[in-house]
Each structure stands twice: as structure tokens, then as C-alpha cells.
C-alpha positions as CSV (number, residue, x, y, z in Angstrom):
1,M,116.2,113.1,118.4
2,T,116.7,110.5,121.1
3,L,114.2,108.7,122.7
4,K,114.4,110.7,125.9
5,R,113.7,114.1,123.9
6,F,110.7,112.4,122.2
7,W,109.2,111.4,125.5
8,D,109.9,114.7,127.1
9,K,107.4,116.0,124.7
10,V,104.6,114.0,126.3
11,L,102.1,114.5,129.2
12,F,101.7,111.2,130.6
13,T,98.1,111.2,132.3
14,I,96.1,108.2,133.8
15,D,94.7,107.3,130.3
16,C,96.1,109.1,127.2
17,W,99.9,110.1,126.8
18,E,99.1,113.5,125.0
19,W,101.9,115.2,122.7
20,I,102.3,118.6,123.9
21,A,105.2,119.7,121.4
22,G,104.3,120.8,117.6
23,K,101.0,119.7,115.7
24,D,99.9,119.6,112.0
25,K,96.9,121.5,110.7
26,D,94.7,118.7,111.8
27,G,95.9,118.2,115.6
28,Y,98.2,115.4,115.3
29,G,101.6,115.6,116.9
30,I,104.5,115.9,114.7
31,F,108.2,116.2,115.1
32,K,111.6,116.2,112.9
33,L,114.1,113.4,112.9
34,N,117.0,113.3,110.6
35,Y,115.4,116.4,108.4
36,K,112.1,114.4,108.1
37,V,108.8,115.6,109.5
38,L,107.3,112.5,111.2
39,K,103.9,111.9,112.8
40,A,104.6,111.5,116.8
41,Y,101.8,108.5,117.2
42,R,103.2,106.7,114.3
43,Y,106.6,106.9,115.6
44,A,105.3,105.8,119.1
45,Y,103.5,102.8,117.5
46,E,106.6,101.5,115.7
47,L,108.5,102.1,118.7
48,Y,106.4,99.3,120.6
49,N,104.8,97.2,117.8
50,G,107.1,97.6,114.7
51,K,106.5,98.9,111.3
52,I,103.2,99.7,110.1
53,P,102.0,97.7,107.2
54,E,101.9,100.2,104.1
55,D,98.5,99.5,103.0
56,L,97.1,99.9,106.6
57,E,96.8,103.2,109.0
58,I,96.9,103.9,112.8
59,D,93.5,104.5,114.7
60,H,93.2,106.3,117.9
61,I,90.7,104.2,119.6
62,C,90.7,106.7,122.2
63,E,89.6,109.5,119.7
64,N,92.3,112.0,120.7
65,R,94.8,113.2,118.0
66,K,97.3,114.3,120.6
67,C,97.6,110.8,122.2
68,V,100.7,108.7,121.5
69,N,99.9,105.8,124.1
70,P,100.8,102.7,121.9
71,A,97.7,101.0,124.0
72,H,95.3,103.5,122.2
73,L,96.8,102.9,118.8
74,K,95.5,100.0,116.6
75,V,96.3,99.2,112.9
76,V,93.4,99.2,110.6
77,T,92.4,99.7,107.1
78,H,91.2,103.2,105.8
79,Q,87.6,102.1,105.5
80,E,87.6,100.8,109.3
81,N,89.1,104.2,110.3
82,M,86.8,106.2,108.8
83,S,83.9,103.7,109.6
84,H,83.8,105.0,113.4
85,G,84.4,108.1,115.3
86,K,83.4,111.4,114.5
87,I,85.3,111.6,111.1
88,G,83.3,108.7,110.2
89,D,80.0,109.9,111.5
90,Y,80.4,113.3,109.5
91,F,81.0,111.6,106.1
92,R,78.2,109.0,106.6
93,K,75.5,111.8,107.7
94,K,76.1,113.7,104.5
95,T,73.1,113.3,102.2
96,H,74.3,115.7,99.6
97,C,77.3,116.5,97.5
98,P,79.1,119.9,98.0
99,L,76.8,121.5,94.8
100,G,73.6,120.3,96.5
101,H,72.8,117.0,94.7
102,E,71.5,114.1,96.7
103,Y,73.6,111.3,97.2
104,T,70.8,108.4,96.0
105,K,71.5,105.1,94.8
106,E,71.0,106.6,91.3
107,N,73.3,109.5,91.4
108,T,76.0,107.9,93.7
109,Y,79.2,106.3,92.5
110,L,81.9,104.6,94.3
111,Y,85.8,105.7,93.5
112,K,88.9,104.2,94.8
113,V,91.4,106.7,95.9
114,R,95.0,105.7,95.8
115,N,94.1,101.9,95.5
116,K,93.1,102.2,99.2
117,Y,89.6,103.2,99.9
118,L,86.4,104.1,98.3
119,V,84.6,107.5,98.5
120,R,81.3,108.7,97.2
121,K,80.9,110.8,94.3
122,C,78.4,112.5,92.7
123,R,77.2,111.3,89.1
124,T,75.7,114.7,88.1
125,C,78.5,116.6,88.9
126,R,80.7,114.4,87.0
127,K,78.7,114.7,84.2
128,T,78.8,118.4,84.3
129,R,82.7,118.2,84.4
130,W,82.9,116.0,81.4
131,R,80.5,118.3,79.4
132,T,82.8,121.4,80.5
133,R,86.0,119.6,79.5
134,N,84.8,118.3,76.1
135,V,83.5,122.0,75.5
136,Q,86.6,123.6,76.2
137,T,88.6,121.3,74.6
138,C,86.5,121.8,71.1
139,T,86.7,125.4,71.5
140,N,90.5,125.3,71.6
141,I,91.0,123.3,68.5
142,K,92.2,125.7,65.7
143,I,90.8,124.7,62.0
């Protein structure tokens, strides 16, 4: 894909530069280059600012997932990215795990995902999972 073809898929407005071609299930612009599917905003950022460090990600400071304007894209850690905006607000406001157990200091532990960022997990659910695994393991043993 040439740069002209890439920018032909962008609607330039006064503020955001919106990707008008294909999008993924989360609403981010995508396109193919050399048989690989790439995120349009990451490609646009790297065109103007160079390679994105492996342990960091891009934050849309305009909070518009379709935007590929490099001036609206900032390199941040995952925790910084989740700490603001709609997604961060959603997770911060959650008071209970998916099974309804309250996230209290005693019932919550932090789990590091892919050595990058921390997520909250429910201790009650973890205990239940371990009990279930141990019961299933014991019943499968042939004597």
C-alpha cells in the first residue's frame, strides 16, 4: 500500500483525521500491508514519530478510535491508557466481579497480565476454581 492509498482512506476534518475504510470489532481502523493486518492509527503514528516501544501503547487523546491524526496519538503505558477515558472509567466503577462478589481489599488481588499491567481479580472466584480443579483431578485418578 502506498502512502497515497493510505491517506485516501482518511477523512480530514478540522480536528480528527478519521479512518473511513475497514475497522476491527472494537472500532479501530485496520488495513492490509504485505499480507499483514495493521492498525491504521499505529501506522500513522509510526510514519511521523518512529517505532512504538514494545512495552508501550498508543492512546487516542481525542478518545476517537477512528482518528489517525498523529497529533492526537500519544505513547503511554497500558495503565496510563486505562486510567482515563471511557474504558478506564468503566473498570474503575466496577464494584463486583462478574459472578457478583464485591471487590473489597480482602477479596481482591492484582494479577500482572503479560508482564505489562495489573488487573483486579476476585479471591472468592479463585478459591472456587482451585477447589473445582482439585476435585476434577482427584476423580480422574485410576487406582
